[in-house]
N, CA, C and O of each residue as an XYZ file, in Angstrom:
864
protein
N      36.037     36.148     16.973
C      35.287     35.848     18.208
C      35.094     34.347     18.306
O      34.644     33.705     17.357
N      35.436     33.793     19.454
C      35.323     32.362     19.647
C      33.892     32.018     20.050
O      33.384     32.550     21.037
N      33.239     31.138     19.298
C      31.840     30.806     19.639
C      31.769     30.045     20.954
O      32.656     29.265     21.301
N      30.707     30.296     21.656
C      30.495     29.611     22.920
C      30.153     28.149     22.679
O      29.453     27.803     21.727
N      30.656     27.314     23.552
C      30.314     25.902     23.477
C      28.866     25.697     23.921
O      28.380     26.371     24.829
N      28.208     24.780     23.283
C      26.817     24.497     23.661
C      26.768     23.967     25.081
O      27.576     23.131     25.485
N      25.821     24.465     25.809
C      25.665     24.011     27.189
C      25.186     22.563     27.193
O      24.285     22.207     26.434
N      25.774     21.731     28.034
C      25.304     20.344     28.117
C      23.891     20.276     28.673
O      23.461     21.134     29.444
N      23.184     19.236     28.262
C      21.816     19.065     28.743
C      21.838     18.851     30.253
O      22.605     18.025     30.747
N      20.997     19.590     30.998
C      20.960     19.392     32.446
C      20.709     17.934     32.810
O      20.036     17.198     32.088
N      21.273     17.536     33.957
C      21.164     16.138     34.363
C      19.708     15.702     34.505
O      19.356     14.575     34.156
N      18.869     16.594     35.014
C      17.463     16.245     35.180
C      16.782     15.960     33.853
O      15.980     15.033     33.741
N      17.110     16.772     32.839
C      16.538     16.552     31.507
C      17.047     15.244     30.918
O      16.289     14.512     30.282
N      18.345     14.942     31.129
C      18.890     13.685     30.617
C      18.186     12.500     31.259
O      17.875     11.511     30.595
N      17.943     12.611     32.540
C      17.261     11.522     33.241
C      15.839     11.365     32.726
O      15.365     10.246     32.529
N      15.152     12.496     32.506
C      13.782     12.435     32.004
C      13.740     11.832     30.601
O      12.870     11.018     30.293
N      14.682     12.235     29.761
C      14.725     11.689     28.409
C      14.988     10.190     28.428
O      14.410      9.438     27.644
N      15.872      9.760     29.338
C      16.166      8.332     29.458
C      14.953      7.563     29.947
O      14.698      6.446     29.498
N      14.204      8.157     30.863
C      13.001      7.491     31.385
C      11.936      7.379     30.300
O      11.258      6.356     30.206
N      11.779      8.419     29.478
C      10.804      8.373     28.388
C      11.208      7.308     27.373
O      10.370      6.538     26.903
N      12.502      7.268     27.037
C      12.988      6.268     26.088
C      12.751      4.865     26.618
O      12.363      3.969     25.869
N      12.987      4.672     27.920
C      12.765      3.358     28.511
C      11.291      2.989     28.503
O      10.933      1.839     28.251
N      10.426      3.981     28.782
C       8.986      3.713     28.800
C       8.474      3.328     27.416
O       7.581      2.490     27.289
N       9.046      3.944     26.378
C       8.640      3.642     24.998
C       9.424      2.463     24.416
O       9.199      2.062     23.274
N      10.345      1.912     25.211
C      11.204      0.809     24.799
C      12.051      1.189     23.583
O      12.224      0.411     22.645
N      12.569      2.417     23.638
C      13.512      2.894     22.633
C      14.942      2.834     23.154
O      15.872      3.234     22.453
N      15.128      2.341     24.371
C      16.452      2.298     24.960
C      17.198      1.045     24.511
O      16.665      0.233     23.755
N      18.426      0.896     24.979
C      19.261     -0.273     24.683
C      19.408     -0.520     23.178
O      19.542     -1.662     22.738
N      19.382      0.552     22.407
C      19.564      0.421     20.965
C      18.335     -0.047     20.214
O      18.393     -0.224     18.997
N      17.208     -0.257     20.914
C      16.006     -0.739     20.216
C      15.482      0.278     19.225
O      14.869     -0.096     18.225
N      15.709      1.554     19.480
C      15.202      2.586     18.571
C      15.804      2.439     17.178
O      15.184      2.818     16.185
N      17.024      1.883     17.108
C      17.648      1.691     15.799
C      16.841      0.697     14.973
O      16.622      0.911     13.780
N      16.398     -0.389     15.603
C      15.596     -1.381     14.893
C      14.250     -0.811     14.477
O      13.774     -1.066     13.371
N      13.633     -0.032     15.375
C      12.358      0.595     15.038
C      12.524      1.538     13.855
O      11.709      1.538     12.933
N      13.587      2.346     13.885
C      13.846      3.280     12.786
C      14.096      2.532     11.492
O      13.639      2.963     10.433
N      14.817      1.414     11.555
C      15.101      0.629     10.360
C      13.819      0.066      9.749
O      13.642      0.090      8.531
N      12.927     -0.441     10.601
C      11.669     -0.999     10.100
C      10.816      0.088      9.452
O      10.302     -0.092      8.348
N      10.669      1.219     10.147
C       9.856      2.318      9.612
C      10.450      2.828      8.303
O       9.718      3.094      7.349
N      11.768      2.965      8.255
C      12.421      3.458      7.037
C      12.201      2.498      5.866
O      12.008      2.932      4.730
N      12.230      1.199      6.147
C      11.992      0.212      5.087
C      10.573      0.321      4.553
O      10.359      0.286      3.342
N       9.602      0.452      5.452
C       8.212      0.607      5.024
C       8.033      1.881      4.202
O       7.330      1.891      3.192
N       8.691      2.966      4.660
C       8.601      4.233      3.930
C       9.222      4.111      2.538
O       8.678      4.619      1.557
N      10.361      3.436      2.467
C      11.042      3.295      1.183
C      10.191      2.503      0.198
O      10.078      2.880     -0.968
N       9.601      1.423      0.654
C       8.769      0.613     -0.237
C       7.576      1.406     -0.747
O       7.182      1.272     -1.905
N       7.000      2.233      0.123
C       5.885      3.075     -0.322
C       6.371      4.125     -1.321
O       5.705      4.389     -2.322
N       7.528      4.722     -1.047
C       8.044      5.787     -1.906
C       8.409      5.270     -3.304
O       8.428      6.043     -4.262
N       8.696      3.979     -3.426
C       9.065      3.416     -4.725
C       7.881      3.339     -5.689
O       8.062      3.126     -6.888
N       6.674      3.513     -5.160
C       5.521      3.669     -6.031
C       4.663      2.429     -6.227
O       4.938      1.354     -5.694
N       3.615      2.623     -7.014
C       2.614      1.579     -7.211
C       3.172      0.342     -7.904
O       2.704     -0.769     -7.659
N       4.159      0.524     -8.758
C       4.702     -0.620     -9.482
C       5.315     -1.628     -8.512
O       5.136     -2.836     -8.665
N       6.036     -1.123     -7.519
C       6.632     -2.005     -6.513
C       5.541     -2.644     -5.664
O       5.597     -3.837     -5.365
N       4.549     -1.847     -5.278
C       3.451     -2.387     -4.475
C       2.742     -3.519     -5.214
O       2.451     -4.561     -4.625
N       2.469     -3.321     -6.481
C       1.802     -4.354     -7.277
C       2.670     -5.603     -7.412
O       2.153     -6.716     -7.512
N       3.983     -5.415     -7.414
C       4.885     -6.553     -7.551
C       5.111     -7.313     -6.266
O       5.620     -8.434     -6.293
N       4.735     -6.716     -5.115
C       4.991     -7.339     -3.823
C       3.723     -7.742     -3.065
O       3.801     -8.527     -2.120
N       2.571     -7.228     -3.456
C       1.360     -7.495     -2.698
C       0.933     -8.970     -2.811
O       1.337     -9.690     -3.723
N       0.101     -9.384     -1.846
C      -0.534    -10.698     -1.959
C      -1.486    -10.636     -3.140
O      -2.438     -9.856     -3.146
N      -1.220    -11.460     -4.134
C      -2.052    -11.525     -5.333
C      -2.299    -12.994     -5.635
O      -1.377    -13.728     -5.993
N      -3.525    -13.409     -5.493
C      -3.831    -14.836     -5.580
C      -3.418    -15.435     -6.934
O      -2.849    -16.525     -6.986
N      -3.697    -14.745     -7.980
C      -3.353    -15.259     -9.304
C      -1.844    -15.344     -9.500
O      -1.339    -16.320    -10.055
N      -1.124    -14.317     -9.040
C       0.332    -14.310     -9.190
C       0.988    -15.391     -8.339
O       1.950    -16.022     -8.775
N       0.471    -15.613     -7.115
C       1.011    -16.665     -6.256
C       0.774    -18.029     -6.888
O       1.649    -18.895     -6.857
N      -0.403    -18.217     -7.458
C      -0.702    -19.480     -8.141
C       0.245    -19.718     -9.309
O       0.499    -20.859     -9.694
N       0.770    -18.621     -9.874
C       1.708    -18.726    -10.995
C       3.145    -18.921    -10.531
O       4.056    -19.011    -11.354
N       3.357    -18.989     -9.203
C       4.688    -19.277     -8.681
C       5.407    -18.125     -8.010
O       6.569    -18.281     -7.635
N       4.772    -16.977     -7.841
C       5.433    -15.828     -7.209
C       5.246    -15.907     -5.686
O       4.474    -15.151     -5.097
N       5.980    -16.849     -5.065
C       5.778    -17.179     -3.657
C       6.230    -16.080     -2.706
O       5.762    -16.017     -1.570
N       7.141    -15.207     -3.157
C       7.618    -14.165     -2.261
C       6.498    -13.259     -1.771
O       6.615    -12.626     -0.722
N       5.420    -13.203     -2.530
C       4.302    -12.339     -2.156
C       3.665    -12.748     -0.823
O       3.028    -11.923     -0.168
N       3.830    -14.002     -0.419
C       3.284    -14.464      0.851
C       3.887    -13.688      2.021
O       3.239    -13.514      3.053
N       5.121    -13.223      1.858
C       5.788    -12.431      2.899
C       5.789    -10.939      2.567
O       5.496    -10.112      3.430
N       6.114    -10.597      1.335
C       6.296     -9.186      0.976
C       5.009     -8.380      1.059
O       5.052     -7.160      1.211
N       3.863     -9.048      0.960
C       2.580     -8.335      0.994
C       2.396     -7.526      2.267
O       1.676     -6.527      2.278
N       3.050     -7.958      3.337
C       2.836     -7.338      4.639
C       3.745     -6.124      4.874
O       3.703     -5.509      5.940
N       4.557     -5.788      3.879
C       5.451     -4.640      3.996
C       5.068     -3.497      3.068
O       5.698     -2.440      3.110
N       4.054     -3.681      2.234
C       3.625     -2.629      1.308
C       2.206     -2.182      1.673
O       1.450     -2.913      2.312
N       1.868     -0.962      1.249
C       0.608     -0.353      1.675
C      -0.110      0.319      0.517
O       0.477      0.619     -0.522
N      -1.412      0.545      0.733
C      -2.237      1.134     -0.309
C      -1.845      2.569     -0.623
O      -1.698      2.945     -1.786
N      -1.678      3.370      0.432
C      -1.392      4.790      0.252
C      -0.720      5.308      1.516
O      -0.455      4.547      2.447
N      -0.446      6.615      1.540
C       0.251      7.216      2.673
C      -0.562      7.107      3.956
O      -0.003      6.844      5.020
N      -1.868      7.305      3.868
C      -2.727      7.193      5.050
C      -2.653      5.789      5.651
O      -2.533      5.632      6.866
N      -2.724      4.786      4.801
C      -2.621      3.396      5.250
C      -1.260      3.144      5.913
O      -1.183      2.487      6.951
N      -0.210      3.661      5.318
C       1.138      3.494      5.856
C       1.268      4.140      7.228
O       1.793      3.523      8.155
N       0.796      5.369      7.368
C       0.932      6.089      8.635
C       0.159      5.382      9.744
O       0.656      5.264     10.864
N      -1.048      4.911      9.447
C      -1.819      4.192     10.452
C      -1.070      2.955     10.932
O      -1.029      2.679     12.131
N      -0.481      2.215     10.010
C       0.256      1.013     10.388
C       1.518      1.355     11.171
O       1.884      0.628     12.095
N       2.187      2.446     10.818
C       3.390      2.837     11.556
C       3.049      3.325     12.958
O       3.810      3.078     13.893
N       1.931      4.007     13.123
C       1.496      4.389     14.462
C       1.179      3.149     15.290
O       1.501      3.084     16.476
N       0.545      2.166     14.652
C       0.288      0.905     15.345
C       1.580      0.215     15.734
O       1.674     -0.371     16.813
N       2.582      0.278     14.860
C       3.883     -0.312     15.167
C       4.519      0.351     16.383
O       5.035     -0.338     17.262
N       4.489      1.673     16.441
C       5.057      2.396     17.582
C       4.343      1.988     18.879
O       4.980      1.831     19.921
N       3.032      1.820     18.805
C       2.264      1.435     19.990
C       2.644      0.042     20.475
O       2.945     -0.141     21.655
N       2.632     -0.939     19.583
C       2.951     -2.302     20.019
C       4.417     -2.404     20.416
O       4.773     -3.225     21.262
N       5.275     -1.576     19.814
C       6.683     -1.559     20.217
C       6.800     -1.119     21.671
O       7.524     -1.735     22.454
N       6.085     -0.048     22.035
C       6.136      0.462     23.403
C       5.600     -0.562     24.402
O       6.048     -0.605     25.547
N       4.645     -1.383     23.973
C       4.039     -2.361     24.868
C       4.858     -3.645     25.001
O       4.931     -4.227     26.083
N       5.473     -4.084     23.904
C       5.961     -5.463     23.879
C       7.415     -5.652     23.444
O       7.897     -6.785     23.476
N       8.130     -4.618     23.043
C       9.444     -4.816     22.419
C      10.404     -5.634     23.270
O      11.189     -6.415     22.732
N      10.356     -5.471     24.587
C      11.306     -6.161     25.467
C      10.871     -7.578     25.843
O      11.588     -8.271     26.564
N       9.715     -8.010     25.368
C       9.180     -9.303     25.801
C       9.884    -10.491     25.165
O       9.888    -11.583     25.734
N      10.480    -10.293     23.992
C      11.206    -11.361     23.304
C      12.508    -10.788     22.756
O      12.654     -9.573     22.616
N      13.450    -11.674     22.448
C      14.677    -11.201     21.822
C      14.483    -11.108     20.306
O      13.417    -11.434     19.785
N      15.522    -10.660     19.614
C      15.400    -10.395     18.174
C      15.065    -11.660     17.388
O      14.284    -11.616     16.438
N      15.658    -12.792     17.787
C      15.382    -14.042     17.073
C      13.926    -14.458     17.263
O      13.258    -14.847     16.305
N      13.438    -14.377     18.494
C      12.040    -14.743     18.748
C      11.079    -13.831     18.000
O      10.075    -14.291     17.456
N      11.388    -12.527     17.974
C      10.518    -11.608     17.243
C      10.519    -11.924     15.755
O       9.487    -11.806     15.094
N      11.669    -12.325     15.222
C      11.726    -12.695     13.809
C      10.846    -13.907     13.538
O      10.145    -13.967     12.527
N      10.891    -14.873     14.453
C      10.039    -16.059     14.319
C       8.568    -15.670     14.371
O       7.761    -16.154     13.577
N       8.224    -14.792     15.310
C       6.830    -14.367     15.472
C       6.333    -13.648     14.218
O       5.260    -13.961     13.705
N       7.108    -12.693     13.732
C       6.684    -11.895     12.582
C       6.578    -12.753     11.319
O       5.596    -12.654     10.584
N       7.585    -13.593     11.066
C       7.546    -14.445      9.877
C       6.398    -15.447      9.962
O       5.709    -15.695      8.973
N       6.196    -16.019     11.146
C       5.088    -16.965     11.322
C       3.752    -16.280     11.099
O       2.855    -16.843     10.472
N       3.619    -15.047     11.619
C       2.380    -14.314     11.423
C       2.114    -14.000      9.968
O       0.996    -14.169      9.482
N       3.159    -13.536      9.262
C       2.988    -13.210      7.848
C       2.573    -14.441      7.046
O       1.665    -14.366      6.218
N       3.233    -15.569      7.287
C       2.893    -16.795      6.565
C       1.514    -17.311      6.946
O       0.775    -17.804      6.094
N       1.163    -17.198      8.235
C      -0.151    -17.665      8.676
C      -1.270    -16.832      8.056
O      -2.300    -17.372      7.652
N      -1.068    -15.525      7.982
C      -2.082    -14.654      7.380
C      -2.249    -14.983      5.901
O      -3.369    -15.153      5.420
N      -1.135    -15.072      5.186
C      -1.212    -15.373      3.755
C      -1.809    -16.758      3.521
O      -2.592    -16.951      2.591
N      -1.437    -17.725      4.370
C      -1.998    -19.070      4.238
C      -3.486    -19.070      4.549
O      -4.269    -19.750      3.887
N      -3.871    -18.293      5.571
C      -5.285    -18.193      5.901
C      -6.094    -17.580      4.779
O      -7.188    -18.045      4.458
N      -5.544    -16.525      4.183
C      -6.235    -15.909      3.043
C      -6.342    -16.891      1.874
O      -7.355    -16.929      1.175
N      -5.290    -17.679      1.673
C      -5.279    -18.618      0.551
C      -6.275    -19.756      0.759
O      -7.049    -20.076     -0.143
N      -6.259    -20.363      1.938
C      -7.062    -21.561      2.175
C      -8.454    -21.257      2.722
O      -9.423    -21.927      2.366
N      -8.554    -20.251      3.584
C      -9.826    -19.991      4.266
C     -10.606    -18.821      3.668
O     -11.814    -18.707      3.877
N      -9.930    -17.968      2.938
C     -10.597    -16.818      2.315
C     -10.268    -16.765      0.829
O      -9.655    -15.804      0.363
N     -10.669    -17.791      0.080
C     -10.322    -17.838     -1.353
C     -10.953    -16.721     -2.166
O     -10.560    -16.482     -3.308
N     -11.936    -16.032     -1.579
C     -12.574    -14.932     -2.291
C     -11.713    -13.670     -2.292
O     -12.043    -12.700     -2.976
N     -10.614    -13.670     -1.534
C      -9.734    -12.498     -1.457
C      -8.768    -12.510     -2.637
O      -7.926    -13.404     -2.715
N      -8.859    -11.557     -3.550
C      -7.958    -11.552     -4.716
C      -6.586    -10.958     -4.415
O      -5.587    -11.379     -4.998
N      -6.531     -9.975     -3.502
C      -5.255     -9.352     -3.180
C      -5.324     -8.714     -1.796
O      -6.400     -8.456     -1.258
N      -4.126     -8.466     -1.232
C      -4.049     -7.919      0.127
C      -2.700     -7.232      0.309
O      -1.682     -7.699     -0.201
N      -2.701     -6.110      1.046
C      -1.463     -5.440      1.434
C      -1.614     -4.922      2.863
O      -2.731     -4.772      3.360
N      -0.487     -4.650      3.520
C      -0.519     -3.988      4.812
C       0.075     -4.800      5.942
O       0.116     -6.029      5.899
N       0.538     -4.077      6.959
C       1.188     -4.696      8.114
C       0.251     -4.920      9.287
O       0.679     -5.445     10.315
N      -1.016     -4.539      9.166
C      -1.904     -4.599     10.327
C      -2.133     -6.020     10.816
O      -2.251     -6.246     12.020
N      -2.199     -6.984      9.899
C      -2.374     -8.365     10.327
C      -1.202     -8.844     11.159
O      -1.393     -9.491     12.189
N       0.025     -8.528     10.717
C       1.212     -8.912     11.475
C       1.270     -8.171     12.805
O       1.740     -8.729     13.796
N       0.806     -6.933     12.847
C       0.752     -6.208     14.116
C      -0.168     -6.923     15.108
O       0.092     -6.913     16.312
N      -1.233     -7.538     14.614
C      -2.093     -8.326     15.496
C      -1.373     -9.584     15.975
O      -1.603    -10.040     17.095
N      -0.507    -10.146     15.138
C       0.330    -11.259     15.580
C       1.222    -10.824     16.734
O       1.343    -11.529     17.735
N       1.842     -9.667     16.590
C       2.719     -9.135     17.630
C       1.942     -8.877     18.917
O       2.409     -9.210     20.006
N       0.761     -8.286     18.790
C      -0.056     -8.011     19.975
C      -0.428     -9.295     20.700
O      -0.365     -9.360     21.928
N      -0.809    -10.302     19.954
C      -1.216    -11.558     20.576
C      -0.031    -12.244     21.242
O      -0.156    -12.726     22.368
N       1.116    -12.297     20.570
C       2.301    -12.918     21.155
C       2.752    -12.165     22.405
O       3.136    -12.777     23.401
N       2.702    -10.832     22.345
C       3.058    -10.041     23.515
C       2.097    -10.258     24.668
O       2.512    -10.315     25.825
N       0.816    -10.380     24.355
C      -0.178    -10.631     25.396
C       0.077    -11.973     26.074
O      -0.035    -12.085     27.295
N       0.419    -12.986     25.289
C       0.744    -14.292     25.863
C       1.932    -14.183     26.806
O       1.914    -14.760     27.893
N       2.962    -13.448     26.403
C       4.133    -13.271     27.273
C       3.762    -12.600     28.577
O       4.246    -12.996     29.638
N       2.906    -11.581     28.515
C       2.485    -10.908     29.738
C       1.705    -11.851     30.636
O       1.779    -11.748     31.860
N       0.953    -12.777     30.035
C       0.249    -13.786     30.825
C       1.232    -14.736     31.481
O       1.100    -15.062     32.660
N       2.205    -15.175     30.724
C       3.199    -16.104     31.284
C       3.983    -15.462     32.427
O       4.339    -16.126     33.401
N       4.246    -14.169     32.295
C       4.996    -13.450     33.319
C       4.093    -12.895     34.422
O       4.572    -12.247     35.353
N       2.788    -13.151     34.316
C       1.805    -12.655     35.293
C       1.898    -11.142     35.480
O       1.830    -10.638     36.601
N       2.054    -10.430     34.373
C       2.123     -8.968     34.430
C       0.779     -8.379     34.844
O      -0.274     -8.969     34.603
N       0.834     -7.219     35.464
C      -0.390     -6.611     35.987
C      -1.394     -6.263     34.886
O      -2.596     -6.202     35.142
N      -0.903     -6.036     33.657
C      -1.779     -5.588     32.578
C      -2.292     -6.718     31.696
O      -2.891     -6.456     30.652
N      -2.070     -7.978     32.096
C      -2.400     -9.094     31.203
C      -3.893     -9.170     30.899
O      -4.279     -9.490     29.774
N      -4.734     -8.878     31.888
C      -6.179     -8.919     31.653
C      -6.607     -7.803     30.700
O      -7.456     -8.003     29.831
N      -6.006     -6.629     30.879
C      -6.345     -5.492     30.019
C      -5.975     -5.795     28.572
O      -6.759     -5.542     27.657
N      -4.777     -6.340     28.372
C      -4.319     -6.650     27.021
C      -5.182     -7.720     26.368
O      -5.567     -7.597     25.205
N      -5.484     -8.777     27.130
C      -6.291     -9.857     26.581
C      -7.698     -9.384     26.246
O      -8.223     -9.680     25.173
N      -8.305     -8.646     27.173
C      -9.665     -8.162     26.937
C      -9.710     -7.194     25.763
O     -10.626     -7.252     24.943
N      -8.722     -6.303     25.678
C      -8.700     -5.332     24.591
C      -8.566     -5.994     23.230
O      -9.268     -5.629     22.286
N      -7.662     -6.971     23.126
C      -7.471     -7.651     21.844
C      -8.685     -8.507     21.497
O      -9.122     -8.533     20.347
N      -9.226     -9.206     22.489
C     -10.398    -10.055     22.237
C     -11.602     -9.216     21.814
O     -12.336     -9.598     20.902
N     -11.805     -8.086     22.467
C     -12.927     -7.213     22.113
C     -12.748     -6.640     20.702
O     -13.718     -6.535     19.951
N     -11.534     -6.277     20.342
C     -11.286     -5.730     19.011
C     -11.579     -6.777     17.932
O     -12.285     -6.498     16.963
N     -11.034     -7.976     18.108
C     -11.263     -9.033     17.136
C     -12.745     -9.402     17.086
O     -13.314     -9.574     16.009
N     -13.363     -9.522     18.264
C     -14.782     -9.871     18.317
C     -15.657     -8.836     17.649
O     -16.589     -9.178     16.922
N     -15.359     -7.557     17.894
C     -16.146     -6.484     17.277
C     -16.010     -6.517     15.760
O     -16.997     -6.352     15.044
N     -14.802     -6.728     15.270
C     -14.594     -6.778     13.826
C     -15.358     -7.946     13.203
O     -15.961     -7.803     12.139
N     -15.328     -9.101     13.870
C     -16.041    -10.259     13.343
C     -17.550    -10.022     13.347
O     -18.247    -10.397     12.404
N     -18.045     -9.398     14.413
C     -19.475     -9.106     14.504
C     -19.892     -8.107     13.426
O     -20.926     -8.271     12.778
N     -19.066     -7.060     13.243
C     -19.383     -6.050     12.228
C     -19.375     -6.666     10.841
O     -20.197     -6.314      9.995
N     -18.451     -7.582     10.607
C     -18.399     -8.251      9.318
C     -19.649     -9.093      9.100
O     -20.249     -9.054      8.026
N     -20.042     -9.859     10.123
C     -21.226    -10.710     10.005
C     -22.497     -9.887      9.826
O     -23.436    -10.306      9.149
N     -22.509     -8.702     10.450
C     -23.690     -7.840     10.362
C     -23.752     -7.070      9.046
O     -24.744     -6.401      8.757
N     -22.681     -7.168      8.248
C     -22.672     -6.470      6.958
C     -22.643     -4.978      7.103
O     -23.338     -4.269      6.375
N     -21.841     -4.476      8.044
C     -21.818     -3.042      8.316
C     -20.892     -2.272      7.392
O     -20.702     -1.068      7.560
N     -20.319     -2.959      6.419
C     -19.422     -2.273      5.492
C     -17.967     -2.348      5.890
O     -17.114     -1.765      5.221
N     -17.658     -3.064      6.981
C     -16.271     -3.199      7.403
C     -15.482     -3.953      6.329
O     -16.025     -4.819      5.643
N     -14.205     -3.617      6.192
C     -13.365     -4.256      5.173
C     -13.083     -5.694      5.595
O     -12.214     -5.937      6.432
N     -13.804     -6.635      5.026
C     -13.718     -8.025      5.465
C     -12.367     -8.647      5.182
O     -11.960     -9.573      5.884
N     -11.656     -8.160      4.168
C     -10.307     -8.679      3.909
C      -9.410     -8.395      5.105
O      -8.689     -9.279      5.567
N      -9.452     -7.161      5.608
C      -8.642     -6.773      6.758
C      -9.080     -7.540      7.999
O      -8.237     -7.962      8.790
N     -10.372     -7.725      8.182
C     -10.886     -8.460      9.336
C     -10.340     -9.877      9.344
O      -9.903    -10.363     10.388
N     -10.358    -10.543      8.210
C      -9.816    -11.898      8.134
C      -8.326    -11.905      8.457
O      -7.859    -12.779      9.187
N      -7.575    -10.949      7.927
C      -6.135    -10.882      8.180
C      -5.851    -10.668      9.654
O      -4.931    -11.273     10.203
N      -6.632     -9.813     10.301
C      -6.444     -9.575     11.734
C      -6.699    -10.849     12.537
O      -5.951    -11.162     13.464
N      -7.744    -11.575     12.185
C      -8.070    -12.803     12.901
C      -6.968    -13.846     12.735
O      -6.530    -14.448     13.716
N      -6.523    -14.059     11.511
C      -5.481    -15.051     11.263
C      -4.169    -14.634     11.937
O      -3.443    -15.471     12.474
N      -3.879    -13.342     11.902
C      -2.656    -12.864     12.538
C      -2.672    -13.043     14.039
O      -1.679    -13.476     14.623
N      -3.799    -12.713     14.677
C      -3.906    -12.873     16.126
C      -3.822    -14.343     16.522
O      -3.174    -14.681     17.512
N      -4.472    -15.221     15.757
C      -4.415    -16.653     16.056
C      -2.978    -17.162     15.997
O      -2.547    -17.930     16.857
N      -2.243    -16.731     14.977
C      -0.834    -17.131     14.858
C      -0.017    -16.602     16.029
O       0.843    -17.307     16.556
N      -0.282    -15.367     16.437
C       0.456    -14.785     17.554
C       0.226    -15.532     18.851
O       1.165    -15.755     19.615
N      -1.018    -15.922     19.109
C      -1.304    -16.691     20.323
C      -0.594    -18.041     20.283
O      -0.048    -18.489     21.291
N      -0.602    -18.688     19.120
C       0.007    -20.012     19.002
C       1.526    -19.947     19.165
O       2.105    -20.722     19.926
N       2.164    -19.032     18.457
C       3.621    -18.928     18.530
C       4.054    -18.414     19.900
O       5.036    -18.894     20.467
N       3.324    -17.443     20.427
C       3.646    -16.939     21.760
C       3.550    -18.027     22.813
O       4.398    -18.114     23.701
N       2.515    -18.862     22.718
C       2.370    -19.958     23.671
C       3.519    -20.952     23.548
O       4.024    -21.451     24.553
N       3.933    -21.242     22.308
C       5.051    -22.168     22.091
C       6.346    -21.610     22.677
O       7.108    -22.342     23.308
N       6.596    -20.325     22.474
C       7.810    -19.716     23.003
C       7.786    -19.654     24.527
O       8.811    -19.856     25.177
N       6.628    -19.379     25.087
C       6.522    -19.350     26.549
C       6.699    -20.747     27.133
O       7.305    -20.905     28.193
N       6.177    -21.757     26.450
C       6.373    -23.134     26.906
C       7.852    -23.494     26.868
O       8.362    -24.129     27.790
N       8.538    -23.093     25.811
C       9.980    -23.333     25.730
C      10.708    -22.686     26.898
O      11.592    -23.297     27.499
N      10.338    -21.445     27.222
C      10.974    -20.745     28.337
C      10.703    -21.467     29.656
O      11.599    -21.600     30.490
N       9.466    -21.933     29.843
C       9.123    -22.647     31.070
C       9.918    -23.940     31.204
O      10.350    -24.293     32.302
N      10.112    -24.642     30.102
C      10.885    -25.894     30.125
C      12.346    -25.609     30.470
O      12.955    -26.323     31.266
N      12.901    -24.559     29.863
C      14.285    -24.189     30.151
C      14.453    -23.839     31.622
O      15.418    -24.266     32.257
N      13.521    -23.064     32.168
C      13.598    -22.694     33.585
C      13.466    -23.904     34.485
O      14.129    -23.997     35.517
N      12.609    -24.829     34.092
C      12.419    -26.040     34.885
C      13.708    -26.863     34.929
O      14.115    -27.342     35.987
N      14.338    -27.017     33.773
C      15.591    -27.783     33.723
C      16.696    -27.075     34.496
O      17.535    -27.719     35.126
N      16.692    -25.733     34.442
C      17.702    -24.975     35.176
C      17.550    -25.161     36.691
O      18.538    -25.281     37.415
N      16.300    -25.183     37.153
C      16.066    -25.414     38.596
C      16.412    -26.835     39.004
O      16.848    -27.084     40.127
N      16.210    -27.775     38.066
C      16.502    -29.175     38.384
C      18.006    -29.434     38.432
O      18.431    -30.561     38.687
């Protein structure tokens, strides 16, 4: 008996799937990059505590010359719950901002954020002995994306700016009030957002200059 061929997906369903992918910014091959990032984070977690200890921000180890920790700390996590929360945050910021910059600009933003957070912890938060997690860099991405939406005069620019400012402000207030908030994470979020605003503004200024010269 010859098996029946699978029925092709109806055109309406294909269109709906394409629209959902576009809304989540998974189209144009972007989903491959998202999958690669998530898979890398999962792999580092699956390798166990020994790898995490070898890659985390560790003030004593960095002082001894292990400089890679300034970057690698942002790719490892405390546990599965911490990892999942950060990956959900990644999916959210991806849906909001993935198309705002090209791959090179995003690499600059992420690397700048990671270095700014680690530098901030080193110079401004010397009481922090160690740190792990991608949440600080996610705040860099949010801030850089918000700047781009401002430069492009997007309809949601006020919402994005107010939401990020309120989140950072609330965390700082909770920290000052001694409410038990994790002050290490609060500092990382602040340093990451500051870096994102700075780098995003620089990239937007570059774009404005290029457009100006093109019109001239």
